[in-house]
FIDO-875138 format. One record per atom (N, C-alpha, C): atom name; residue number from 1; residue in one letter; z, x, y. Coordinates in steps of 0.05 Angstrom, whole numbers, always signed. Example, Ala and Ser with C-alpha at 12.3 -4.5 7.8 and 13.67 -1.06 7.14 Angstrom:
! residues 2
+------+------+------+--------+--------+--------+
: name : resi : resn :      z :      x :      y :
+------+------+------+--------+--------+--------+
:    N :    1 :    a :   +156 :   +264 :   -114 :
:   CA :    1 :    a :   +156 :   +246 :    -90 :
:    C :    1 :    a :   +156 :   +264 :    -66 :
:    N :    2 :    s :   +142 :   +257 :    -45 :
:   CA :    2 :    s :   +143 :   +273 :    -21 :
:    C :    2 :    s :   +157 :   +258 :     +1 :
+------+------+------+--------+--------+--------+
! end
This chain:
! residues 91
+------+------+------+--------+--------+--------+
: name : resi : resn :      z :      x :      y :
+------+------+------+--------+--------+--------+
:    N :    1 :    m :  +2984 :  +4792 :  +2312 :
:   CA :    1 :    m :  +2973 :  +4773 :  +2293 :
:    C :    1 :    m :  +2980 :  +4745 :  +2302 :
:    N :    2 :    n :  +2963 :  +4726 :  +2300 :
:   CA :    2 :    n :  +2968 :  +4699 :  +2307 :
:    C :    2 :    n :  +2988 :  +4684 :  +2289 :
:    N :    3 :    e :  +3008 :  +4672 :  +2301 :
:   CA :    3 :    e :  +3029 :  +4658 :  +2285 :
:    C :    3 :    e :  +3019 :  +4634 :  +2269 :
:    N :    4 :    k :  +3001 :  +4618 :  +2281 :
:   CA :    4 :    k :  +2991 :  +4593 :  +2268 :
:    C :    4 :    k :  +2962 :  +4596 :  +2261 :
:    N :    5 :    r :  +2957 :  +4592 :  +2235 :
:   CA :    5 :    r :  +2930 :  +4594 :  +2224 :
:    C :    5 :    r :  +2917 :  +4567 :  +2230 :
:    N :    6 :    l :  +2890 :  +4566 :  +2234 :
:   CA :    6 :    l :  +2877 :  +4541 :  +2238 :
:    C :    6 :    l :  +2876 :  +4524 :  +2213 :
:    N :    7 :    i :  +2872 :  +4536 :  +2190 :
:   CA :    7 :    i :  +2873 :  +4523 :  +2164 :
:    C :    7 :    i :  +2893 :  +4538 :  +2147 :
:    N :    8 :    d :  +2915 :  +4525 :  +2138 :
:   CA :    8 :    d :  +2933 :  +4538 :  +2120 :
:    C :    8 :    d :  +2927 :  +4530 :  +2092 :
:    N :    9 :    r :  +2941 :  +4543 :  +2073 :
:   CA :    9 :    r :  +2935 :  +4539 :  +2045 :
:    C :    9 :    r :  +2941 :  +4509 :  +2037 :
:    N :   10 :    e :  +2962 :  +4496 :  +2049 :
:   CA :   10 :    e :  +2969 :  +4468 :  +2042 :
:    C :   10 :    e :  +2944 :  +4449 :  +2051 :
:    N :   11 :    e :  +2934 :  +4454 :  +2074 :
:   CA :   11 :    e :  +2912 :  +4438 :  +2086 :
:    C :   11 :    e :  +2888 :  +4442 :  +2068 :
:    N :   12 :    l :  +2882 :  +4466 :  +2060 :
:   CA :   12 :    l :  +2859 :  +4472 :  +2043 :
:    C :   12 :    l :  +2861 :  +4458 :  +2015 :
:    N :   13 :    d :  +2886 :  +4459 :  +2003 :
:   CA :   13 :    d :  +2890 :  +4445 :  +1978 :
:    C :   13 :    d :  +2884 :  +4415 :  +1981 :
:    N :   14 :    k :  +2893 :  +4403 :  +2004 :
:   CA :   14 :    k :  +2890 :  +4375 :  +2009 :
:    C :   14 :    k :  +2860 :  +4368 :  +2010 :
:    N :   15 :    m :  +2845 :  +4386 :  +2025 :
:   CA :   15 :    m :  +2815 :  +4382 :  +2028 :
:    C :   15 :    m :  +2802 :  +4381 :  +1999 :
:    N :   16 :    l :  +2811 :  +4399 :  +1982 :
:   CA :   16 :    l :  +2800 :  +4402 :  +1955 :
:    C :   16 :    l :  +2807 :  +4376 :  +1938 :
:    N :   17 :    d :  +2830 :  +4366 :  +1942 :
:   CA :   17 :    d :  +2837 :  +4342 :  +1927 :
:    C :   17 :    d :  +2822 :  +4317 :  +1936 :
:    N :   18 :    e :  +2816 :  +4316 :  +1962 :
:   CA :   18 :    e :  +2805 :  +4292 :  +1974 :
:    C :   18 :    e :  +2776 :  +4290 :  +1974 :
:    N :   19 :    n :  +2761 :  +4312 :  +1975 :
:   CA :   19 :    n :  +2732 :  +4311 :  +1980 :
:    C :   19 :    n :  +2719 :  +4336 :  +1972 :
:    N :   20 :    v :  +2692 :  +4335 :  +1973 :
:   CA :   20 :    v :  +2677 :  +4359 :  +1970 :
:    C :   20 :    v :  +2668 :  +4367 :  +1998 :
:    N :   21 :    w :  +2669 :  +4393 :  +2004 :
:   CA :   21 :    w :  +2662 :  +4401 :  +2032 :
:    C :   21 :    w :  +2643 :  +4425 :  +2030 :
:    N :   22 :    t :  +2632 :  +4431 :  +2053 :
:   CA :   22 :    t :  +2613 :  +4452 :  +2056 :
:    C :   22 :    t :  +2625 :  +4472 :  +2076 :
:    N :   23 :    l :  +2619 :  +4498 :  +2072 :
:   CA :   23 :    l :  +2628 :  +4519 :  +2088 :
:    C :   23 :    l :  +2607 :  +4522 :  +2110 :
:    N :   24 :    h :  +2615 :  +4520 :  +2136 :
:   CA :   24 :    h :  +2596 :  +4522 :  +2159 :
:    C :   24 :    h :  +2601 :  +4547 :  +2173 :
:    N :   25 :    r :  +2578 :  +4560 :  +2182 :
:   CA :   25 :    r :  +2580 :  +4585 :  +2198 :
:    C :   25 :    r :  +2573 :  +4579 :  +2227 :
:    N :   26 :    f :  +2589 :  +4590 :  +2246 :
:   CA :   26 :    f :  +2586 :  +4587 :  +2274 :
:    C :   26 :    f :  +2582 :  +4615 :  +2287 :
:    N :   27 :    h :  +2562 :  +4617 :  +2304 :
:   CA :   27 :    h :  +2558 :  +4643 :  +2318 :
:    C :   27 :    h :  +2567 :  +4640 :  +2347 :
:    N :   28 :    h :  +2579 :  +4663 :  +2356 :
:   CA :   28 :    h :  +2591 :  +4663 :  +2383 :
:    C :   28 :    h :  +2583 :  +4690 :  +2395 :
:    N :   29 :    d :  +2584 :  +4693 :  +2421 :
:   CA :   29 :    d :  +2580 :  +4718 :  +2435 :
:    C :   29 :    d :  +2603 :  +4737 :  +2427 :
:    N :   30 :    s :  +2627 :  +4728 :  +2430 :
:   CA :   30 :    s :  +2651 :  +4743 :  +2423 :
:    C :   30 :    s :  +2674 :  +4722 :  +2424 :
:    N :   31 :    i :  +2691 :  +4721 :  +2403 :
:   CA :   31 :    i :  +2711 :  +4702 :  +2401 :
:    C :   31 :    i :  +2734 :  +4712 :  +2384 :
:    N :   32 :    k :  +2758 :  +4702 :  +2387 :
:   CA :   32 :    k :  +2781 :  +4710 :  +2371 :
:    C :   32 :    k :  +2782 :  +4691 :  +2347 :
:    N :   33 :    c :  +2787 :  +4703 :  +2323 :
:   CA :   33 :    c :  +2790 :  +4689 :  +2299 :
:    C :   33 :    c :  +2816 :  +4672 :  +2300 :
:    N :   34 :    g :  +2815 :  +4648 :  +2290 :
:   CA :   34 :    g :  +2839 :  +4630 :  +2290 :
:    C :   34 :    g :  +2859 :  +4639 :  +2270 :
:    N :   35 :    g :  +2853 :  +4658 :  +2253 :
:   CA :   35 :    g :  +2872 :  +4667 :  +2233 :
:    C :   35 :    g :  +2886 :  +4692 :  +2242 :
:    N :   36 :    c :  +2869 :  +4714 :  +2244 :
:   CA :   36 :    c :  +2881 :  +4741 :  +2250 :
:    C :   36 :    c :  +2880 :  +4749 :  +2278 :
:    N :   37 :    n :  +2866 :  +4733 :  +2294 :
:   CA :   37 :    n :  +2863 :  +4738 :  +2323 :
:    C :   37 :    n :  +2845 :  +4762 :  +2331 :
:    N :   38 :    y :  +2830 :  +4773 :  +2312 :
:   CA :   38 :    y :  +2812 :  +4794 :  +2317 :
:    C :   38 :    y :  +2787 :  +4784 :  +2330 :
:    N :   39 :    t :  +2773 :  +4801 :  +2345 :
:   CA :   39 :    t :  +2749 :  +4791 :  +2358 :
:    C :   39 :    t :  +2726 :  +4793 :  +2338 :
:    N :   40 :    t :  +2710 :  +4771 :  +2338 :
:   CA :   40 :    t :  +2688 :  +4770 :  +2319 :
:    C :   40 :    t :  +2665 :  +4754 :  +2333 :
:    N :   41 :    s :  +2641 :  +4755 :  +2321 :
:   CA :   41 :    s :  +2618 :  +4739 :  +2331 :
:    C :   41 :    s :  +2611 :  +4716 :  +2312 :
:    N :   42 :    t :  +2623 :  +4716 :  +2290 :
:   CA :   42 :    t :  +2617 :  +4695 :  +2269 :
:    C :   42 :    t :  +2644 :  +4685 :  +2258 :
:    N :   43 :    t :  +2646 :  +4657 :  +2259 :
:   CA :   43 :    t :  +2668 :  +4644 :  +2247 :
:    C :   43 :    t :  +2660 :  +4623 :  +2227 :
:    N :   44 :    y :  +2677 :  +4613 :  +2211 :
:   CA :   44 :    y :  +2672 :  +4595 :  +2189 :
:    C :   44 :    y :  +2692 :  +4573 :  +2189 :
:    N :   45 :    w :  +2682 :  +4549 :  +2180 :
:   CA :   45 :    w :  +2700 :  +4525 :  +2178 :
:    C :   45 :    w :  +2691 :  +4509 :  +2154 :
:    N :   46 :    a :  +2710 :  +4499 :  +2137 :
:   CA :   46 :    a :  +2703 :  +4482 :  +2114 :
:    C :   46 :    a :  +2707 :  +4454 :  +2120 :
:    N :   47 :    e :  +2687 :  +4438 :  +2119 :
:   CA :   47 :    e :  +2690 :  +4408 :  +2124 :
:    C :   47 :    e :  +2666 :  +4394 :  +2112 :
:    N :   48 :    e :  +2668 :  +4368 :  +2112 :
:   CA :   48 :    e :  +2646 :  +4351 :  +2101 :
:    C :   48 :    e :  +2620 :  +4354 :  +2114 :
:    N :   49 :    s :  +2619 :  +4358 :  +2141 :
:   CA :   49 :    s :  +2593 :  +4360 :  +2155 :
:    C :   49 :    s :  +2597 :  +4381 :  +2178 :
:    N :   50 :    r :  +2576 :  +4390 :  +2188 :
:   CA :   50 :    r :  +2579 :  +4409 :  +2212 :
:    C :   50 :    r :  +2591 :  +4395 :  +2236 :
:    N :   51 :    v :  +2584 :  +4370 :  +2240 :
:   CA :   51 :    v :  +2597 :  +4355 :  +2263 :
:    C :   51 :    v :  +2627 :  +4353 :  +2259 :
:    N :   52 :    a :  +2635 :  +4346 :  +2234 :
:   CA :   52 :    a :  +2664 :  +4343 :  +2228 :
:    C :   52 :    a :  +2677 :  +4370 :  +2232 :
:    N :   53 :    a :  +2664 :  +4393 :  +2224 :
:   CA :   53 :    a :  +2675 :  +4419 :  +2227 :
:    C :   53 :    a :  +2680 :  +4425 :  +2256 :
:    N :   54 :    m :  +2661 :  +4420 :  +2273 :
:   CA :   54 :    m :  +2662 :  +4426 :  +2302 :
:    C :   54 :    m :  +2686 :  +4409 :  +2313 :
:    N :   55 :    e :  +2687 :  +4382 :  +2306 :
:   CA :   55 :    e :  +2709 :  +4366 :  +2315 :
:    C :   55 :    e :  +2736 :  +4377 :  +2307 :
:    N :   56 :    k :  +2738 :  +4385 :  +2282 :
:   CA :   56 :    k :  +2765 :  +4395 :  +2273 :
:    C :   56 :    k :  +2771 :  +4421 :  +2287 :
:    N :   57 :    m :  +2752 :  +4438 :  +2292 :
:   CA :   57 :    m :  +2757 :  +4464 :  +2306 :
:    C :   57 :    m :  +2766 :  +4458 :  +2334 :
:    N :   58 :    m :  +2753 :  +4438 :  +2348 :
:   CA :   58 :    m :  +2762 :  +4432 :  +2374 :
:    C :   58 :    m :  +2791 :  +4419 :  +2375 :
:    N :   59 :    e :  +2797 :  +4404 :  +2355 :
:   CA :   59 :    e :  +2824 :  +4394 :  +2353 :
:    C :   59 :    e :  +2846 :  +4416 :  +2351 :
:    N :   60 :    n :  +2838 :  +4437 :  +2337 :
:   CA :   60 :    n :  +2857 :  +4457 :  +2330 :
:    C :   60 :    n :  +2856 :  +4483 :  +2349 :
:    N :   61 :    t :  +2840 :  +4480 :  +2371 :
:   CA :   61 :    t :  +2837 :  +4503 :  +2390 :
:    C :   61 :    t :  +2850 :  +4495 :  +2417 :
:    N :   62 :    p :  +2866 :  +4512 :  +2428 :
:   CA :   62 :    p :  +2877 :  +4505 :  +2455 :
:    C :   62 :    p :  +2855 :  +4499 :  +2476 :
:    N :   63 :    d :  +2860 :  +4482 :  +2495 :
:   CA :   63 :    d :  +2839 :  +4473 :  +2514 :
:    C :   63 :    d :  +2826 :  +4495 :  +2528 :
:    N :   64 :    e :  +2839 :  +4517 :  +2534 :
:   CA :   64 :    e :  +2827 :  +4538 :  +2550 :
:    C :   64 :    e :  +2809 :  +4557 :  +2535 :
:    N :   65 :    q :  +2807 :  +4552 :  +2508 :
:   CA :   65 :    q :  +2791 :  +4570 :  +2491 :
:    C :   65 :    q :  +2767 :  +4555 :  +2479 :
:    N :   66 :    e :  +2747 :  +4573 :  +2473 :
:   CA :   66 :    e :  +2724 :  +4562 :  +2459 :
:    C :   66 :    e :  +2732 :  +4556 :  +2430 :
:    N :   67 :    p :  +2724 :  +4533 :  +2419 :
:   CA :   67 :    p :  +2731 :  +4526 :  +2392 :
:    C :   67 :    p :  +2721 :  +4548 :  +2372 :
:    N :   68 :    s :  +2739 :  +4556 :  +2355 :
:   CA :   68 :    s :  +2731 :  +4575 :  +2335 :
:    C :   68 :    s :  +2743 :  +4570 :  +2307 :
:    N :   69 :    g :  +2732 :  +4581 :  +2287 :
:   CA :   69 :    g :  +2743 :  +4578 :  +2261 :
:    C :   69 :    g :  +2756 :  +4604 :  +2252 :
:    N :   70 :    l :  +2751 :  +4611 :  +2226 :
:   CA :   70 :    l :  +2763 :  +4635 :  +2215 :
:    C :   70 :    l :  +2741 :  +4657 :  +2213 :
:    N :   71 :    c :  +2749 :  +4682 :  +2215 :
:   CA :   71 :    c :  +2730 :  +4704 :  +2210 :
:    C :   71 :    c :  +2725 :  +4704 :  +2179 :
:    N :   72 :    g :  +2705 :  +4720 :  +2170 :
:   CA :   72 :    g :  +2698 :  +4721 :  +2144 :
:    C :   72 :    g :  +2720 :  +4731 :  +2126 :
:    N :   73 :    t :  +2737 :  +4751 :  +2136 :
:   CA :   73 :    t :  +2759 :  +4760 :  +2120 :
:    C :   73 :    t :  +2780 :  +4739 :  +2115 :
:    N :   74 :    c :  +2788 :  +4724 :  +2137 :
:   CA :   74 :    c :  +2808 :  +4703 :  +2135 :
:    C :   74 :    c :  +2799 :  +4680 :  +2117 :
:    N :   75 :    m :  +2774 :  +4672 :  +2121 :
:   CA :   75 :    m :  +2764 :  +4650 :  +2103 :
:    C :   75 :    m :  +2763 :  +4660 :  +2073 :
:    N :   76 :    s :  +2755 :  +4685 :  +2068 :
:   CA :   76 :    s :  +2754 :  +4695 :  +2041 :
:    C :   76 :    s :  +2783 :  +4695 :  +2029 :
:    N :   77 :    d :  +2803 :  +4702 :  +2047 :
:   CA :   77 :    d :  +2831 :  +4702 :  +2036 :
:    C :   77 :    d :  +2839 :  +4673 :  +2027 :
:    N :   78 :    l :  +2830 :  +4653 :  +2042 :
:   CA :   78 :    l :  +2836 :  +4625 :  +2034 :
:    C :   78 :    l :  +2821 :  +4617 :  +2010 :
:    N :   79 :    l :  +2797 :  +4625 :  +2008 :
:   CA :   79 :    l :  +2780 :  +4615 :  +1986 :
:    C :   79 :    l :  +2784 :  +4630 :  +1959 :
:    N :   80 :    t :  +2799 :  +4652 :  +1959 :
:   CA :   80 :    t :  +2804 :  +4667 :  +1935 :
:    C :   80 :    t :  +2831 :  +4658 :  +1923 :
:    N :   81 :    g :  +2844 :  +4638 :  +1932 :
:   CA :   81 :    g :  +2869 :  +4629 :  +1921 :
:    C :   81 :    g :  +2866 :  +4615 :  +1894 :
:    N :   82 :    d :  +2889 :  +4612 :  +1881 :
:   CA :   82 :    d :  +2889 :  +4598 :  +1854 :
:    C :   82 :    d :  +2879 :  +4569 :  +1857 :
:    N :   83 :    g :  +2865 :  +4560 :  +1837 :
:   CA :   83 :    g :  +2856 :  +4532 :  +1837 :
:    C :   83 :    g :  +2831 :  +4525 :  +1853 :
:    N :   84 :    i :  +2819 :  +4545 :  +1864 :
:   CA :   84 :    i :  +2795 :  +4541 :  +1880 :
:    C :   84 :    i :  +2771 :  +4547 :  +1862 :
:    N :   85 :    k :  +2752 :  +4528 :  +1861 :
:   CA :   85 :    k :  +2727 :  +4533 :  +1845 :
:    C :   85 :    k :  +2706 :  +4527 :  +1863 :
:    N :   86 :    i :  +2687 :  +4546 :  +1867 :
:   CA :   86 :    i :  +2663 :  +4541 :  +1884 :
:    C :   86 :    i :  +2640 :  +4535 :  +1865 :
:    N :   87 :    v :  +2628 :  +4513 :  +1872 :
:   CA :   87 :    v :  +2605 :  +4502 :  +1856 :
:    C :   87 :    v :  +2581 :  +4500 :  +1873 :
:    N :   88 :    g :  +2559 :  +4513 :  +1865 :
:   CA :   88 :    g :  +2534 :  +4509 :  +1879 :
:    C :   88 :    g :  +2520 :  +4484 :  +1875 :
:    N :   89 :    l :  +2506 :  +4475 :  +1895 :
:   CA :   89 :    l :  +2491 :  +4449 :  +1892 :
:    C :   89 :    l :  +2462 :  +4455 :  +1886 :
:    N :   90 :    k :  +2451 :  +4438 :  +1868 :
:   CA :   90 :    k :  +2422 :  +4442 :  +1862 :
:    C :   90 :    k :  +2406 :  +4427 :  +1883 :
:    N :   91 :    n :  +2383 :  +4440 :  +1889 :
:   CA :   91 :    n :  +2366 :  +4427 :  +1911 :
:    C :   91 :    n :  +2350 :  +4405 :  +1899 :
+------+------+------+--------+--------+--------+
! end
């Protein structure tokens, strides 16, 4: 299991306090999750915009690896914590 998570609970709490963000999905041929290190083809990152999500993923990924976020299980673990409220936006 990976020792360092890309987004930890403290960082997620800070994001919730500071702004509203969107959960972004990224598709890959095959990549390791930044949380559990399992191989997946879809990762997620929560940020204000897709561009900001990609930039944050690149900042938090070692140079020799393709930027990745968290697999669905790891992102779900973060989003099911206390104090998190998911609100849908009206079109």
